[in-house]
Structure formats: structure tokens, C-alpha cells
N, C-alpha and C positions, 0 to 999 in steps of 0.2 A: 092120340089125347089131343083135343083141340083147347082152344083158350076158354070153353065154357066149363070145363070140369075142373070142380074144385075137391071133390071129395070121392075115394075110390068105393066100389060098390063091397058091401059087408061080404058078400059069397065069394068074392075074388080073395086069394090067400098069397101075398107075394112074399117070397122067402129070398132075403139078402145074404149072398155068399159072403165069406170072410175077407176077400179084397173089397168088397163093396163097403163093408164096416170101415175098414181102416182108411179108405178112401173118405168116406165119409167125416172120419173124425180130424185127419189131417185139415182138410178143408177147414171144419169148423176151429181145430188151433191156429191156423193160418189166420182167419179171420179175426180172433182174438188178439193174435201178437200183432198184426197191423194194427188196430185200433190201439193198441197200449202203445208201440212206438209212434203212433201219430199223436198221441195224448203227450208222450215224454219230448217230442218234436215241439209239440206246440207249447208245453212249458218251458221249454228251454229257449224258444225264440221269444216267450214272455218276459224271463229273466235277462236275455240279451236287449231287448227293447227298454227294459227296465233302467239297466245299467248305463245303457245311452242318454235315456233322459237325465239321470242323474248328471251327466258332464255336462249338459245344458244349462242347469240351474245356476242363479246368480250367486257369487261369492259370498255374499252376506245369508243368504238362506243356507248354504252350505257350512260355512262357520256355526250357526245357529243350532243346526242340527247335530253338528258334531260335537258341541260342547253340551248339548243336552243329553247326548248319549253316554257322553264322559262322566256328567254329574250322577246320573242314574245308575251309572256302573260304578260308582264310587271312584272314579279315576280323574276327579275335577282338577287335580294338580296339572294335567296334562294341558288344562286349558290356557295354551300360550299362543303367542303370536306366530304363526305360520306364514310362509310365502303364500300368495294368493291362491296358485293352484295346489297347494298341499290340503287345502280345506276339503276338496273334493275328492281327491284320492285317499285321503284317511277316512272318511264317511264311508267310501265305498269299501275299503279293506274292512272296517269293522262290521259293516252289513253283510259283507260275504260270509263272516263269521259265524251268522246266525241261521239255523236250521231254515228259516222260513224269511227270508231278508226283506220280502215285499210286505209281509205282516207288521214287522220291526218298524219299517219306515211310516207305515200308516200310524202306527202307535206314538211315533216320534213326533208326528205331524201334530196329532191331537194333543198332546202334552203341551208342544209349543203354543199352539192357540189358545189353550185355557191358563197357561201358566207363567209365559214370558213376556215381557214388556213389549206392546208393538214397536217398530221402528219411528214411527211417526211423532212418540212423544220423547224422543230422544234429541229432537231436531234443535230445540230452542238452548241446549247448552252444549253438544256434543263438539263444536268447534269454537268456542268461547272460554277461554282459561279461566277468566274472572268467577263467572257461574259455576265452574266444573270445581274448580279449588272450595268454593262455599259449600257446595254440595258433598263432595270427598269429606270437607272438616266434619260434617253432621255423622258420620260413620267412622271417625278416626280411631275409635276403639278396635273396629274391625280389619284396618289397615295398617295399623301403626308399625307393623314388622315390615311392611313394602317399602320399597324407595321407588320414584318416578322421577326421573331426570328430563326436565323440559317440558314444554307445552305437549309435544305430541304425545308422549307416555301418559302423562298425567290424564288429558281429556281422553285417550283410548280407555284406560284404566277405569274412570268414571263411568263411563258410557257401558262398558263390559259389565261392570259390577250391577249397575241398575238395570240392565237388561236381564241378566241371567239371576239375579238375587234380588230382586223387587222386594220382597217380601220382608228380608233381612232389614232392607233401607227403610221400609214402612216402620219397623218396629223402632228403630233408632231416630228417625227423622221427626218426630212430632214434638212440635214446640220449640223455638229458639229463640226465645225472647225479644219477639219485634211487638210493637205497640199493638196493630190490627192484625189479626189472625183470621186468614181467609179459609172457608172449608169449602171446598167442593163435593158434590154429590155425584158419583160415577161408581164404575166398576172397581172393585177392591184392588186392582192391579196399579190404578192410575190415579185413585182418589186422594193418596197423601201426596204423591208426586205434584199434581194439578194443585193443590193446596200449599206446598212449600212453593212452587214456582210464582203464583200469586202472590202470596205473602211476601216474596224476596223481593220481585222486582218492584213492587209498590213502595218497599220498605226500607231498601238499601241507600248507601249514601248517595247524595243526591251530587251533581256534578258541580254546581254551583258553591257547595262547600270544600272542594278539591281544586278549585282554579288556582290556588297558591301551588300546587305541587305539580311541578314542570316537568314531564318525561324525558325530555330532550337536556334536561340539567343532572348530569349524572351525579355530580358531587350530593345536588339535595337527595336524589333517590337513596343513592348510599346512606346518607344520615339518617333520612327519614326510618329506613328497614333499620338501621342499628339502633335508633330510638325505640320503635316499637318491639323490636328484639329484646332490649333491655328490660323492658316494663312488661315483658311475656305477653305480648299482644299478637305476635306472629302466628298464624294458624299452621298447620301441617308440619310443625318444626321434626326435622328428621324423616320426614317422608316425601317431601317435594322439594327438589333442588333446582333452582333457576338457573338457566344457562345465559339469558342475557339481562341487561338492564330494564328492558320493557317486560319480560316474565316478572323481574323483581318488582316493579311498579304493579302489576297486576295481583301480585302476591301482597303487596300494601292495602289495596283497594278491597279484596275479599277480606283481610284480616279486619278492616275497618269495618265492612260489612256483616261480619259475624258479630260484632259488640250489639249489645240491645239499645235499643231506641226508645226504651220505656223511662220516663224522667223519674228522679228520686230526689227527695227532700235531703237525702244524705249524702248525693254526690255534687261535690262543686270545692270552691274556694271558702274562705272562712267566712267572708262577708257575703258570697254569692252562691245560693244552693240551688238546686232544681235541676240539674243538669241530668242527662241520658250517660249511661257509660260510654256510648259512642261519641256524641257532643262534647262530653269533658276530655276525652282522649284528644278529639280534633283540638279543641281550645290550647290545651296544653303542649301539643307537638306545634301548632303554629306559633304560640309565643315563645317555645324554645328555639324554633327555628329563626324568628326576628331577631333572639337574641343572640345567637350564634353568628348572623350576617353582622350585627353592630360589632361584637367581638372581633372577628375577621378582620372587619375594616379597620378597628384600632390596632390591631396587632399587625397588620400591613405596614403601619404607618412607623410605631415602634421598631418594626425589623430594618428599618431604612428604605422602604419603598416611597418613592415620591411621585405623585400624580403631577404629568407634565400636560399643559393644556394643548390641544391640538392645534392651534393656530401659531403656538410657539415652538412647536416641533423643527419647522424649519430654519427658524431662526437659532435654535440650539444648537443645529447641524452645522450653520454656518459659522457658529462661533466656535465649535470644537474645531474645524478644519482651519480656520483663520488663525486660532492660537495654538494649533499643534498640540491639543491636550485633549483628555478623554471627557467625555460627557459627565462622568462621576466625580474626575478632579475638578471639572470646570463649576459644576454647582457647589461643591464643598466650598472652594475658593471664593465663590460670591456669598455664600451664607456665613464663613469667617469675616469678610470685609463687612457684610451688613452687620454682623454683632459687634465688631470692635467700633464701627463707626456708631452704634447706638449707644454705645457704652462711654464714649468719648462727650465732653461737657459741651452744653448748647447744641446738641445734635438734634435735628428733626427728622431723623429717619423712621423711629418708632409711630412718629405722627402720621408720617407718610404712608407707611405701610396701612394703617388703619382707615387712611382716606380712601386707599385703593382698594379697601376688603371687598366692599360691594361688588366692584368691577371685577374681581376675579371669582367671587360667588356667581355671576352671571354666567360665567365662562365655565363653570362646572359640568355643564352637559356636554363639552367638547373633549372632558377628559377620560384618560383610559390608561392602564398600567400592564406592559408585559415586555415591549421590546427592550433587549440588553446590549444593543449595538452600542460598540464603542468605535472611535476613531482615533488612531494611536499616531503620534508623533511621525513625520518623515525622518527616517534612521541619516538620510543623506544632508538633513537640513543643518546649517551652520548658524542661523539667524537664532538669538537667544528668545526665549519665550516673553510674550508681550505682558507688561503688568495689566492684570486684571482688577477692578474694582467693580463694587456693587452697583448694578443697575438702579437700585433705589436712590441712588445720589446722582442726581441726572445731571450735575455741573462737571463730572469726571469721566472721559472716556466714554461716553454713550456712542453705541455703535448703531447706525441706523442701516438695518437690513432689510432691502427692499427682495424679499422672498415669497413667490406665490404660495400658500400653504396647500399641503397636500389633499388631495381630494378625499382619501381613505382615512378612518381614525386611526392614530398612530399611538401603540401600546409601548410604553416604557418604564421598564424597571431600574431605577437609582439606587443601588446599595449604597448607603454611605460607609466610606470605609474608615 
């Protein structure tokens, strides 16, 4: 038989014995088995390559697919914050439970593209506590049972909610009382969020309205927070718990942002109407703070705290040392002597006090109050105390103390005994 023969002659009749038939069948089965094993090995290699590829995906993508799979499987409560490597491991484990893991993976990818908010639309607020607080307040009813402690938890919670539940956010976030509402035309997933972004950033409380509020003044920030809380203006009450004074400051700003900036003829004082809810709160809180400062200033004087001029602090120190007496006792002695002199007949002390009033007033910029240093008398000293008279009476025992003033501001609390 040469290479040209492709068909047997019809006249020829070839008979196969049983051995030949068995051999032929065995060869055919071997061929089919080899092909089947080849397909299995190929599929196995394909699955192995698939899981190796999953190990190379980013943490953000693994988290997104894991959360989507949990949501679609009715396990959204399992969407918690894991360690970074765990997102990939949990995703692979869940895909392995499916009969056709590659097909399930492709389905999750398609669902993510159609239903999940793209990462780029989260950048403007995900690291900004003030913006995140404002957005979270728009969906307060959905998160009222949650608790977020500090900046990191709140910003992460806001980001995750909008990313995986953008449809719910869109339903609750339309309209929040700003004068100008900007409508953005785009895909349904981002249309509402872009509108909220533009409206909020253009209409939130301006920096010039907040200049009086100093984040470095902890007493003021605590007071402002208490004021807004008392008047029920603090947002996310019982949901967000600030850890630092800076976070409390951001919460104050976000709470002011949440107030409407639409003016109303019904809002304002009895004689001055036409405020917006936000502008009236700003007016009221600033006025209350100014009143509080004035009250504190008066109460400190009534509590026995006396302001000492900076240029006189060195003189006071010298006098206390020379007379072996505390600063409190020295000042009280001067006051008593001046008062007795003022009550005596033909005394000019009161007149002299008012003559020097303008000089003292000009020195107020050098005043400060906080040091409580007292110089005690020397226990070993046998010298009797020197008689002290008021410096207002310039005719008696006036001490000329040539001491160079200290370069730093001096703070002195002199409590009257």
C-alpha cells in the first residue's frame, strides 16, 4: 500500500479477527481518554491561573467585589472592615464555593460596572471630615443606629455607604434648603451626588463668617459646641463621636453648613427680620460669645483677680522681697492704705487716681493674668516688717526700684484674701 491509496478495492474483502477489533477499540478509547484528560488538565490550569490573577488584584477591587457578592447573597451585614489581605482571601473562598467560579466572577464585574459608584466620584469628600459629616447627615435616618468614633470611622463609613448604596443616597439626598440648587446632567449613579457637591460647595458657610471662631481656642470651641447642642443644631447627634477638639470644630462647621441659607421675613430679631436660619444662628452665637467674654472679664475681677502691668511686675517682685511679704498681702495693704487716705479729710488721693487713669489705660496692652507666684518671708529674719504706705501718696516712703522689665509677658493672679 503506497501513499496514493485512499480506498480499498470493492472486490477485496478484508476480515478482522477478534484481536484486531479489540485493539482498534482500545486505541479509540485511549484517544478519547487522552483528549478528556487533556481538557481536564487545561481547565484545571485555567482555574489555577484565575485564582493566581485574583491574588494580584488591588485591595479596593477585591473589597468591592466581596461587598457586592455579600449584598447579592443577602449577607450585607458581613460587609465590615477587614485587614487588607483578608479581602482577597475571602473573595477567593466565596468564589470557590460556586460550581462555575469564573462565570460568577464575570457576573460580579458586570454588576459593579452598572450599579456601583466609581471610585473617582468619592475623592472630593472621602478624606474631608466636614464634607463627610454633611453627606452623612443627609441620610441620618439610614444610619441613626450606627456609631462612628472619630474622623477615620466616619469618613470610611460615608465612603462605603455612597459607593455601595448610591441608589439609597439618591433617594434621601434631594433638596436640603440651599438658596441655589445646581442640577447636573449625567448617569443616574452620579447625577444626584454631583448636584449635591456643586450646591453644597457653593453654598456652605463662608470662611469670613467663621473668622471669630478659633480652633486653637479650646474653651471657645467647647462653648460653641454646647451652645449649638443646647439649641438642637448639632447634626449626627448620637451617631458621630469626635475624639479631638479639631474634630469637634469640624462638626460645628458641618452643623452650620446643614442650616438653610434661604432668607425669611419671619426669622430675626423683633426689629430686624430677613435672616436665613444659618445667618441668624451665626448672629446669635457670635453675640452670645461676645457677651460671655464680657461676663468672664467682670467675674474675674469680682473673684479677686487683679491685672498687673507687665512693666510693674519686676517692681512688685522687688517690693515683695524687700518687705518680706507675699504679693497678695502687699497689694491688699496698698489698697487698704489708699482707701484710708481717700476717706481722710482734705485728701487728694482720689483726684490723683483719676489724673493717672489715662496713663494706666494706655498700659492695658501690657497686661496679663495668670501667675500665682508668692514670695514668702525669710523664716530666719529678725527684722520687723517695714511699714507700707500707698504709692498714690507720693510724699510717703516712695521706693525707686530700677529693675529692667522682663522681656516676656507676665501673668499674675492675685486673689484677694
